[in-house]
N, C-alpha and C positions, 0 to 999 in steps of 0.2 A: 297053763296053756289056754284054758277056757277064758281066763281073764283077758288074754291077748286077743282072742277071737271076738270077745265082746267089745273091746275098744275099737278093733279094726272095723267091725261092722257099723259103728257109729260115726266113723270119719267119712265125710263126703268131700270128694275132690272136685273142684270146679273144672269145666272143660278148658278154660283158658290156662289153667295151671298144668294140665296134662300136655298141652301143646308146647309149653316151655320145657318140659321134661325131655322132649324128643330133640330139642336143639342143644342141650347141655352135652358137653364132651366129658368123657371119663377122665379122671385125674390119675395118672400113673405115677407111683413112687418107686424110683429105681434105687435100690441100696448102693451106696458108694463103698468100695473096699477100703480098709483101713489104710491110713498114710504111713509109710515107712520112711522115717527121717534118720535112721541109723541107731546104733546102740545107746547113744547118749540122750535119746529123746525121752522126755517125761511122758509116761503113758496117760497121765491125767491132764496133760496140757491140751488146750483147745486147738484143733487144726486151723491153719491159716489158709484162706483161699488162694488159689493158684494165680489169680489175677492181681494179688496185692503183694507188696514187699513186706518183709518182716520189719518190725520197729527196731531201730538201733538207738543207742544212747546218743543224746545230743548235748551241747553246752547248756541249753535251756533245762533239759531234764535233770542234769547234774548239779544245778545250782542249789545252794543252800539259803534258806530264808531265816530271818530272826524269829525267835519265839513269839514276840509280841510286835505288833504293827506300830510304826512310829506315830506319835501324837500330832495333832494339828499345830502345836507350838513349834514342832521340829520342821514341819513342811512350810508353814507361814509363820514368821515371828509375830509375837503377841502385839508389838506396836504396829505392825503393818495391818493386822486383822482389825485392830481398833480404828485405823485410818479408813479402811474400806467400809467398816460399819457406819462410820460417821458420814461418809460420802453418799451412801445410799439410804440414809435414814429418811423416810417419807414424812416425818413429822415436820411441820412448817414452824419455824421459830419465829416468835412474835418480837418485833422491835417497836421502837417509838419513832413515829413519822413526824409529828408536830406537837409542840408544847403550846397549849391554849392558855387563856386567861385563868381558867379554873379547872383545867385537866389536861387530857392528852388525846391525840389521835394516833392509834396504833397502826402498824404496817399492814393489818388485816382490815383496815377501814373501820374499826370499832372505835367509837368515841366514848371516853370516860370522863367523869368529873370527880375531883377530890384526889386525895393521896392514892398512890399505886405502888404495888410491889411488882417488878418485872423480874422474874427469877428463872434462869435456865431456859429461856425462850417461851415463858408462859406468863400471863398477866393476871394479877389478883387485886381487887379492891382492897384498900387498907384503911380500916376504921380506927383512926388515930387522932388525938387532940391537935388542934392547930391554934396555939396561943397567939394573942396579939403582940405580946412582948418579944416573940421570937419563935422560930419553928419548933425548937425542942422544949418549949415551955410546958411544964407538967408531965414530961415523959419519964417513965421509969423503965427498968429492964423488962418489965412485963410485956411491953409492946414488941420486943424483939424475941419473945419466946418461940415464934414460929420457926426460928432458925435452929432450934433444938430438935425439931421433929422432921424437918425435910431431909431427904436423902436422894442424891448426894448433896452435901452442903457446898454452898459457893466458895470459891477461893477468896473472893473480895466482895464487899458490899460498898456500893457507891451511893451516897446520900445526895440528892438533889435538894438544895436548900432554898429554892425560890429564885427571885431575880438577883439576889445578892449572896455572897459567900457567908456561911454561918458554920463555925466550927462544931463538931460533934462533941457533946459533954463527955468528960473523962470516964464517968461510970458506964455510959453506954459503950464507949470504945473498949474499955476493959473487959466488959462482958463478952463482946464479940471476939476479942483476942482469946479469951478463955475457950471459945468453941473452935479455935483454930482458923478464924476468918479475918482477913485483913480489912482495913477501913480506909475509905477515902470520902472526901466531901468537895462539892463545887456547886456552882449555880445550876439550876435544873436543866437549862438548855445545853450546857457542856456536859453535865452528867449523862444526859440522854444520848448524846453523840458518842460519848466514851463507851457507854454500855453497848451500843450498836456495834462498834468497832471490835470490842473484846468478844462479843458473841459470835461474830463473823470469823474470829480467830480460833474459835472452839473453847474459849475460856469459860469456866463456870463463874458466873457474876450475876 
């Protein structure tokens, strides 16, 4: 009791605060008599307000749902999902716009010199020998090792052989066949056009 008196003596109430106390109305709590819903009423059940109706079973409430939700493949077929992913891919695919005397002009306005690999919409300079006797002079399968490490691999490789047609040596063709890659060859101008068309069709080339 002495402790309470000590605390109350230290508390100072501002005059503004006492004015607010006079305007406050007392809160009265009126106990409500227990609700009698009959002999079958569960005494532990929570009473329902008079202004609201009781909940009744509906067709939605009685529905049964699968234990596991359907997968995305069930909602959207995998082939359709792949198509949408390709349609909205923001990556700009690089093609060949012009074949010059010693290189190429790409569709992104980049000019290159020398041999070039354009693969799946991306361009890479290719350091490979260019023999005077023919395009494939001095080539071994080592110049094609890049196709072992790329992923995904192209469906087909088109060799542009310059101004004239030159067949791909059998050893190089067989090596690419072993990687599951088809081979075609044509002059560089037609090879560039074919690449652009196949890329637009979504082929890996």
